[in-house]
C-alpha positions in Angstrom: 10.2 32.1 -8.9 9.0 30.5 -12.1 5.9 31.8 -13.8 3.0 29.4 -14.3 3.9 29.2 -18.0 7.5 28.3 -17.3 6.4 25.7 -14.7 4.0 24.2 -17.2 6.7 24.1 -19.9 9.1 22.4 -17.5 6.5 19.8 -16.5 5.7 19.1 -20.2 9.4 18.8 -21.0 9.9 16.5 -18.1 6.9 14.4 -19.1 8.3 14.1 -22.7 11.7 13.0 -21.4 10.2 10.4 -19.0 8.0 9.1 -21.9 11.1 8.7 -24.1 13.0 6.8 -21.4 10.0 4.6 -20.8 9.6 3.7 -24.5 13.4 2.9 -24.6 13.0 0.8 -21.5 10.0 -1.2 -22.8 11.7 -1.7 -26.2 14.9 -3.0 -24.5 12.9 -5.4 -22.3 11.1 -6.7 -25.4 14.3 -7.2 -27.4 16.0 -9.0 -24.6 12.9 -11.0 -23.8 12.9 -9.8 -20.2 10.1 -8.9 -17.7 10.1 -6.6 -14.7 8.1 -7.1 -11.6 5.0 -5.3 -13.0 5.1 -7.4 -16.1 5.2 -10.5 -14.0 2.2 -9.4 -12.0 0.3 -8.6 -15.1 1.2 -11.9 -16.8 0.2 -14.0 -13.7 -3.0 -12.0 -13.3 -4.0 -12.5 -16.9 -3.1 -16.3 -16.8 -5.2 -16.7 -13.6 -8.1 -14.9 -15.2 -8.1 -16.5 -18.6 -6.6 -20.0 -18.2 -8.8 -22.2 -16.1 -6.3 -25.1 -16.0 -3.5 -22.8 -15.0 -5.7 -21.3 -12.2 -6.8 -24.7 -10.9 -3.3 -26.1 -11.0 -2.0 -23.3 -8.7 -5.1 -23.2 -6.5 -4.7 -26.9 -5.8 -1.0 -26.4 -4.8 -1.7 -23.6 -2.4 -3.5 -24.4 0.8 -3.2 -21.1 2.7 -2.3 -17.5 1.8 -1.0 -14.9 4.2 -0.7 -11.3 3.1 1.4 -9.2 5.4 1.3 -5.4 5.0 -2.0 -5.7 3.1 -2.3 -1.9 3.0 0.9 -1.7 0.8 -0.1 -4.1 -1.9 -1.6 -3.2 -5.3 -5.1 -4.2 -6.3 -3.6 -6.6 -8.8 -1.4 -8.3 -6.2 -4.4 -8.8 -3.9 -6.6 -10.1 -6.8 -3.9 -12.7 -7.6 -3.6 -13.8 -3.9 -7.4 -13.9 -3.5 -7.7 -16.0 -6.7 -5.0 -18.4 -5.4 -6.8 -18.8 -2.1 -10.1 -19.6 -3.8 -12.3 -21.5 -3.7 -11.7 -22.2 0.0 -10.8 -18.6 0.7 -8.1 -19.7 3.2 -6.7 -16.2 3.4 -5.3 -14.2 6.3 -4.6 -10.6 5.7 -2.7 -8.3 8.1 -2.6 -4.6 7.5 -3.1 -1.1 8.8 -4.3 1.5 6.4 -2.9 4.2 8.7 0.6 2.9 8.0 0.4 2.9 4.2 3.7 3.9 2.5 3.3 2.7 -1.1 0.4 4.6 -2.6 2.9 5.9 -5.1 3.4 2.3 -6.3 -0.4 1.6 -6.8 -1.0 0.4 -3.2 -4.7 0.8 -2.4 -5.4 0.5 1.3 -9.1 1.5 1.0 -9.8 -1.4 -1.4 -7.4 -3.9 0.1 -8.0 -3.3 3.9 -11.6 -2.0 4.0 -12.9 -4.0 1.1 -11.2 -7.2 2.2 -14.1 -8.5 4.3 -16.6 -7.7 1.6 -14.7 -10.1 -0.7 -13.5 -12.7 1.7 -15.6 -14.1 4.5 -13.9 -13.5 7.8 -13.5 -11.3 10.9 -11.8 -8.0 11.6 -9.5 -8.0 14.6 -8.2 -4.6 15.7 -4.9 -4.3 17.5 -5.2 -1.1 19.4 -2.4 -1.2 21.9 0.8 0.2 20.7 3.9 -1.4 22.3 6.6 0.6 20.6 5.8 4.3 20.9 5.6 6.8 23.6 2.3 8.0 25.1 2.4 11.3 23.3 3.1 9.8 19.9 0.2 7.3 20.3 -2.1 10.1 21.4 -1.2 12.1 18.3 -1.8 9.0 16.1 -5.2 8.5 17.8 -6.1 12.1 17.2 -5.1 11.8 13.5 -7.1 8.6 13.2 -10.2 10.3 14.7 -9.8 13.2 12.2 -9.5 10.7 9.3 -12.4 8.3 10.2 -14.5 10.1 12.7 -15.6 8.5 16.0 -18.2 6.1 14.7 -16.4 4.3 11.8 -16.2 0.5 12.2 -12.6 0.7 11.1 -11.5 3.4 13.5 -9.1 2.1 16.0 -9.0 3.6 19.5 -5.2 3.7 19.9 -3.6 3.5 23.3 0.0 3.1 24.5 1.0 0.2 26.6 0.5 0.9 30.3 4.2 1.4 31.1 5.0 3.5 28.0 7.1 6.5 28.7 5.5 9.9 28.2 8.0 11.0 25.5 8.8 14.3 23.9 6.2 16.7 22.4 5.8 16.2 18.6 7.2 18.9 16.3 6.0 19.9 12.9 8.7 21.3 10.7 8.8 22.3 7.0 11.8 23.1 4.9 12.7 24.9 1.7 14.4 21.9 0.2 15.8 18.4 0.9 19.1 19.9 2.1 17.4 21.9 4.8 15.5 18.8 5.9 18.6 16.7 6.0 20.5 19.4 8.0 17.6 19.5 10.5 
């Protein structure tokens, strides 16, 4: 096992390497006059914020905005889409914070899902019947939801399986030493 000092040294060394690769990547993009997806989001966000004519031109061309998987979008993406939907706010968002997968990529379900109605006039519709999973899996999801939100939260869904859902197997919790053990399991 590595000592704390060795672990810290490894982490600092890795951070330096990542920073060096990032600087190279950014320099190459600049030299080749290229943008990646994050650059495009930042550019569009800045243009919409700073350039009134640009903003109005795009708002006039877009009548309705639908955001699917709202929980897995970044704040900047949601800000762009909300700006495009303005001033009529013809925006429909579909999301489930409990299914968020992209927090590592700046997704912000608390802001995007729960803050949505504070920014856009509308209604919250909860879909609480699960049509895909077994009764045991849905019961486990419901218990996890209760532990995350408590019973009284306005956002808490009371999950239930469809009436004819199979009971299903008991859930298992497993942990592994490494990715190879996980893959073998």
